[in-house]
C-alpha positions in Angstrom: 129.9 52.9 130.1 127.8 55.0 132.6 129.7 57.4 134.9 128.3 55.6 137.9 129.4 52.2 136.7 132.8 50.9 137.6 134.8 49.0 134.7 134.6 45.1 134.6 137.3 45.2 132.2 139.8 47.0 134.4 139.4 44.0 137.0 140.1 41.5 134.2 143.1 43.3 132.8 144.6 43.5 136.4 143.9 40.0 136.8 146.0 39.0 133.8 148.9 41.1 135.0 148.5 39.4 138.6 148.6 36.1 137.1 151.6 36.8 134.8 153.5 38.1 138.1 153.0 34.5 139.4 155.3 33.1 136.6 158.9 32.3 137.3 161.2 35.4 137.0 162.8 33.9 133.7 159.2 33.6 131.8 157.6 36.6 133.3 156.9 39.3 130.5 155.5 42.0 132.7 156.2 42.8 136.4 153.2 44.3 138.1 153.4 43.6 141.9 150.5 45.7 142.7 148.1 44.1 140.3 147.2 41.5 142.9 146.3 44.1 145.6 144.0 45.9 143.1 142.0 42.7 142.2 139.1 41.7 144.8 139.9 38.1 146.3 136.9 36.6 145.0 137.3 37.8 141.3 141.1 36.7 141.6 140.1 33.3 142.9 137.4 32.8 140.2 139.7 34.0 137.4 142.6 31.9 138.3 140.4 28.7 138.1 139.0 29.6 134.7 142.3 31.2 133.1 142.8 28.1 130.8 139.1 28.2 129.7 139.6 32.0 128.9 142.7 31.3 126.9 141.1 28.3 125.0 137.9 30.7 124.1 140.0 33.7 123.0 143.4 32.3 121.9 146.2 34.8 122.1 144.2 37.4 124.0 146.1 36.8 127.3 149.4 36.9 125.3 148.3 40.3 123.8 147.5 41.9 127.3 150.8 40.6 128.6 153.0 42.0 125.8 150.9 45.2 125.8 151.6 45.9 129.5 155.4 45.1 128.7 155.4 47.3 125.7 153.9 50.2 127.6 156.2 49.7 130.4 159.1 49.8 128.1 157.8 52.9 126.4 157.6 54.6 129.8 161.3 53.7 130.7 162.5 55.1 127.2 160.5 58.3 127.8 161.8 58.6 131.4 165.4 58.4 129.7 164.2 61.1 127.2 163.5 63.4 130.0 159.7 63.7 130.2 158.1 65.8 132.8 154.6 64.4 132.8 152.7 61.1 132.4 149.3 61.0 131.5 147.5 57.6 131.8 144.3 57.9 129.7 141.5 55.5 130.8 143.7 54.4 133.6 141.5 51.7 135.1 143.7 49.7 137.6 146.8 50.9 136.0 149.6 50.7 138.7 152.7 52.5 136.8 152.4 55.6 138.9 153.0 53.5 142.1 155.5 50.8 140.7 158.0 53.0 138.9 160.3 54.4 141.8 161.7 57.1 139.1 158.5 58.9 139.1 158.0 60.5 142.6 159.8 64.0 142.9 160.5 64.1 139.1 157.4 63.2 136.9 153.8 64.4 137.7 151.4 61.9 136.9 147.7 62.4 135.9 145.3 59.6 135.9 142.2 60.1 133.7 139.2 57.9 134.0 135.4 57.8 134.7 134.5 58.9 138.1 133.2 55.7 139.5 136.1 53.7 138.3 138.4 56.2 139.5 136.8 56.3 143.1 137.0 52.6 143.2 140.8 52.8 142.3 141.6 55.6 144.8 140.3 53.5 147.6 142.4 50.5 146.2 145.5 52.8 146.2 144.8 54.0 149.9 144.5 50.5 151.0 147.6 49.3 149.2 149.8 52.2 150.1 148.2 53.8 153.1 147.9 57.2 151.3 147.6 58.8 147.8 151.0 59.7 146.5 151.9 63.3 146.2 153.0 63.1 142.5 149.7 61.5 141.2 146.6 63.6 140.4 143.3 61.9 139.4 141.2 63.7 136.8 137.7 62.3 136.1 136.7 62.3 132.5 134.3 60.5 130.2 136.1 60.4 126.7 132.8 60.0 124.9 130.9 63.1 126.4 133.9 65.3 127.5 137.3 66.4 126.2 140.5 66.7 128.1 140.4 70.3 129.1 140.1 69.2 132.8 143.6 68.3 132.6 144.7 71.8 132.4 142.6 72.9 135.3 144.2 70.0 137.4 147.7 71.4 136.9 148.8 69.6 133.7 151.4 71.9 131.9 151.2 72.1 128.0 154.8 73.4 127.8 156.3 70.0 129.5 157.4 67.1 127.3 154.7 64.5 128.3 154.1 60.6 127.5 150.4 59.7 127.1 149.6 56.0 127.6 146.3 55.0 126.3 146.0 51.3 127.1 142.9 49.2 126.3 140.7 52.2 125.6 140.0 52.9 122.0 138.0 49.9 121.3 135.1 51.4 123.5 135.1 54.8 122.1 133.3 56.6 119.2 135.6 57.9 116.3 134.7 61.5 117.4 135.8 60.7 120.9 139.3 59.4 119.6 139.6 62.2 117.3 139.0 64.7 119.9 141.7 63.0 122.4 144.1 63.0 119.7 143.4 66.7 118.9 143.7 67.8 122.4 147.1 66.0 122.7 148.2 67.5 119.4 147.3 71.3 120.6 148.2 70.9 124.1 151.4 68.8 124.3 154.9 69.9 123.8 156.8 69.0 120.6 158.3 65.6 121.2 155.6 64.4 123.5 154.7 61.0 122.8 151.4 58.8 122.6 151.2 55.0 122.8 148.0 53.1 122.4 146.6 49.9 121.2 143.6 49.4 118.6 141.7 46.7 117.1 141.5 45.8 113.3 137.8 46.6 112.4 137.6 43.5 110.5 137.3 41.7 113.8 133.8 43.4 114.5 132.6 42.8 111.0 133.8 39.3 110.2 131.3 36.6 109.4 132.7 34.5 111.9 133.7 36.7 114.9 136.3 35.5 117.5 134.7 34.4 120.8 136.1 37.2 123.1 134.5 39.8 120.5 131.1 37.8 120.6 131.3 37.6 124.4 131.9 41.5 124.6 128.9 41.8 122.4 126.6 39.8 124.5 127.7 41.2 128.0 127.5 44.9 126.7 124.1 45.7 128.4 125.6 44.4 131.7 129.2 46.0 131.5 128.6 49.1 129.6 131.7 48.4 127.6 130.9 47.8 124.0 133.5 47.4 121.0 133.0 50.0 118.4 136.2 51.5 117.1 138.9 50.2 115.1 141.5 51.3 112.4 143.0 49.2 109.6 146.7 48.6 110.4 147.7 49.7 106.9 146.0 53.0 107.5 147.3 53.8 111.1 150.4 55.9 109.9 148.6 58.1 107.5 145.7 58.4 110.2 148.1 59.7 112.8 150.2 61.9 110.4 147.1 63.7 109.3 146.2 64.5 112.8 149.7 66.2 113.4 152.0 63.3 114.7 155.2 62.1 113.5 157.8 59.2 113.9 154.7 56.7 113.9 155.7 53.1 114.6 153.2 50.4 114.5 153.6 46.9 116.0 151.4 44.0 114.9 150.7 40.9 116.8 153.5 39.2 115.0 155.9 42.1 115.9 155.0 41.9 119.6 155.3 38.1 119.6 158.8 38.3 118.1 159.8 40.9 120.4 158.7 39.5 123.6 157.6 35.8 123.3 161.2 34.1 122.9 162.7 31.0 124.4 160.5 29.2 126.8 157.5 31.7 126.0 157.8 31.2 122.1 154.7 28.9 122.1 152.6 31.6 123.8 150.2 33.1 121.1 149.2 36.8 120.6 145.8 37.5 119.2 146.0 38.7 115.5 143.3 41.5 115.5 145.3 43.8 118.0 148.1 46.3 117.4 150.0 49.0 119.2 151.1 52.1 117.7 153.3 55.1 119.0 153.9 58.4 117.7 155.2 62.0 118.6 153.8 65.4 118.5 155.4 67.1 115.7 157.1 70.4 116.1 
C-alpha cells in the first residue's frame, strides 16, 4: 500500500467488530464499543446490508475476525496481569484497544504503528470520538515494507520495559523480509518476557488450484486497495520459525482451536475459516 493511501481493510475489520457488538451480550464474542464510531456511516450501512452475502462468499472469515479480536483482547488482559509497561500495536488500523481498556491510562504506554495516511485518518476519528488524543497514546508512522521499527525508540519506546506486541491482520500483506525485520527488531529491542501475538495465513491458500473466494477477491482488487496477499507460513513450521528467530514459549492456535475456545453454546454453528491461524510467543531471556 502507498503511504498516501488509507487502508480499506481497516474499515472492513472495524465494521465486523461493530456488527458483532450489536449481538445480544450472551452471544457477543468481542466487545468493541468504539468500532461503530470508527466506521463511516455510508460504509456501515452498506456493510450491514451485504453482511450475509460476504459470509456466503467467504465462509468463516467473519468468524475468524471475531475470534481473532477476542483472542487479542484476552492476550492483552493476560499481559496486563503479568505487569507489562508498554503495548505496541503494529499496523494499528482502526484498532481501539488503547481507548477501550480502562487499565491502560497512567499505567501502560501505548504505541500505535501504521502507514502515515491511515494513521492520520485514524487520529481524526479518535479526536471526533473522544474529543482529544489520550496522553498515554503515541502514534508512530512506519511502512513495514520499506522501514524498520527504529522510529519506535525515537518516539519514546523503552526497550527495558516488558512489552506486548499485537500484530493483527498485517503479516498477510508483507514481504517475508519485512516480517523477518519486524521480528528481529522485537527480539533485539524488547525485554525478556515480552510477548508478540500475530495471525498468519497458510500459504496453501495462495497457491491452491481452487482458491477461496475472499482470496480471489483480494487478488482482483489489489490495484485498487494497494493491499495484496503475499505472505504465509505453514502451521507445522510456525514453532520452529519463531524459535529460530529467538522466541520461546510458542503457542499456535488453528481455526479449530479458536472455534472450540470461543464458539460454544448458541455460537457453536458459527464457522471459522480454516486457512487462518494465530500464534503467540515470548522474547527469550
